[in-house]
N, C-alpha and C positions, 0 to 999 in steps of 0.2 A: 389553561388560561395564561400560559407563558407568553410573554411579548404582546399581550393584549392591552396593557394598561400603563399609563404614566401618571404620576401624582404630582400636582403643582401646589405649592404651599407658600403664600405670601407671609413674610415674617418681619416683625419690627420689635426689637427690645423684649423678646419673649423670655429670655433667660432660660432657666431649666425647664420651663413649660414646654418648649419646643422639643427638647431631648426626651422628655417623658412621652410626648406624643410619638416621636420616632421609635421609641422602644415598643410601643403598642403596634406600630406598623410592621416592625420586624417580625412580629409573631403571626402576621397574616399569611395564609397559604397562597400567596400571590407573588410571583417574581415580577418586579417592576422597577423602573427608574423613578427616583424621587428627586424633584427639582425644587429647590428652596430659593425663592426670590427675596433676598434679604436687603432691607433698607435700615438696619439697626444703626443707631448712633451711640449706643452704649459700648462698654468694653467687654462685657461678659458674653453676650449672645454670639458674636462672631467667633470668639474663642471656643465656646462650647460646640458650635456647629462644625468648626474645622476638626476639633478633637473627635467628635462623633463620626464625621465623614471618614476619617482614617481607619476606623475600626468597624464600620457598618457592614453587615453581610450583604446588604443591597446597595447598589450604586446610588450615590447622592451627588447631585450637581448643584453648586451654589452659583446663582446668577444675580445680577443687579435687580433690586426691588423698586419701590416707589409706592405711590398710593395703590390701594388694592387693585383697581382696574389695570394700572400699568404693570404692577408686579405680576399679576396673573398672565397678562399678555406676554411679558418678558419670558416667563417660564414656558408658555405655550409654543414659543418659537422653536423649542428644542424637542417637541413632541413628534414622534415618528410611529406611534402605535395607533390602532384603530379607535381607542377610547382614552380619554383624559379625565382625571378626577381632580377637581379643584376643592381643596380643603382649607379651612382656616387653621391657624396655628394652635388654637385652643380647643380643637375638636378631639374627643376621645372615643375610641372604637373598642368595643368589647367582643370577644369571641374570635377564635382563630380563623374561621371561615367567612367572616362578615363581608369582606370586600369581594371574595370569590363569589359569594351568593348574590351580592348586589350586581356584580358584573354579569353573572349568568342570567339574572332576571331581566337586565337591560337588553342583553343580546337576544334572548329567546323572545322577548316581548316586542322586539323591533323598535325600541324607543330611541329617540335622538337625545333625550335628556331625562335623567331620573334624579330624584333627591330623596332624603329620608326625613323622618320625624325627629324632633329635637326634645331633649330633656336637659335640665341642669344637673351638674354633678352633686350638688347638695340638696336638690329637690325644691329649692326656692324658685318661685316664678314659673313653675311648670304649668300653672293655670293659664299663663299668657301663651305658652306654646300650644296648649290644647285649644285655646280660642283661635290661634293662628291656623291650626289644622282645619278647623271648621270653615274659616273664611277662605282658606286656600282651596278646599274642595269645591266651594261654590264658584270662585272666580276663575279657577283653572279650567273650567269647561269652555271658557272663551279666551282667557289670558293666563297662560302658565306662570307660576311664581315659584322659583326655587331660591332658597336662602343660600348665600355664597359660602356658608360653612361646609356644604356638601353638594356639589354639582357634578354629576357624572355625565359627561358629554360624549356623544359620538364625534370623534375628531373632525370628520368630514363636514358634519353639520356646523360645528363650532367655527370652522374656517369659512364656510359659505356665509355665515351670518356676520363675519368680519370680526369675531371675537368681542371682547369688552371694549367699550368706548373709552379711550385713554383720557378723555376730558371729563369723564364722570367722577365726581367726588363723593357722591352718595348713591345708594340703591343701584349700583352697577349690576348687581345680581338680577334684580327685577327687570331692569332695562333690557338685558340680554335675554333672559328666560321668557319674557313676554313675546318675543319674536318667534318662538318655537311653535309649531303646529300643536294645538291641544291634543290631537290624537296621537302625537309622538312624545307626549310628556306623561310622566308617572311619578307619583309620590309612593315610594315603596313602604310597605308596612314593617319597617325596621327603624330602630332608634340609634341615634348617635348622641353623645353627651358633650356638653359645653359648660363653660363657666358662666356665672351670672353677672359678669362685670359690665356688660352693656346696660343692663337695667339698673345696676347699682351706681354706675357713673352718670347716666343721663336721666334716669327715672322712667317709670313705666308710662306716665302720661306723655312725656316727650316722645317716646318711641311710638306710642299710638298715634299721636298727631303727625309724626313724620311719615308713618306708614299710610295714613289716610291721604295726606297731601301727595305722596308719591303715586297712589292709585289715581287720584284726580288728575294728576299731571302726566299720566302714562304716555300721552302723545305729544308731550312738550319737552323736547331734548334739552332746552335751556335749564329746566328745573334740576336736572341731574348734575349740571356743571357747577352748582353752588353747594357748599358744604353744609349749609343750614345749621351751623354751629355744632355739627356732629363730632368734629375732631377737637373741640375746645372744651 
């Protein structure tokens, strides 16, 4: 699996959370370049990133960040491998062969895009993700939907689709993944873990309404260019 994968992570004011995530990535049985698109304006995160970069057994490149769509695209500019994995900075991976197995499933299945199922670290709000899994199975037959926390793309396909839309302020993950052929998309039967901060900060009802509005506006590019109070 050497030289097959590059990992791109947008980062903003993540503090020690990003280094904890990097420690888990170092345990994976995959040799890869890690690109961090950092837009932090605190003092702690850049310092921690530079410190970890200097001692990491895997190469880490730090590039300019921005809103998630821009940050991911900035990182993707440096991808030279057949596959690129977009991770959020608060995603946690367990098991030393997790990425190797995901990459193998993606390659052998001939998929252009794969994602995983999600759980929270503390177990709260997992019912929301179970509901999302059900909805995802239904709508992905015609419109693939991958959460931006884990998007494993065939680089050639990512480039052909033009990457993420830099003008998108919300749901850039759905906007891009919906362009993938349904037969070339797969939700792997594997779990990654994340924090519950999205639900705690915005509330479950808000997240449901935003998801529903996003689906209804899937063919309306202007919808994605407004932040819909997501970042406030």
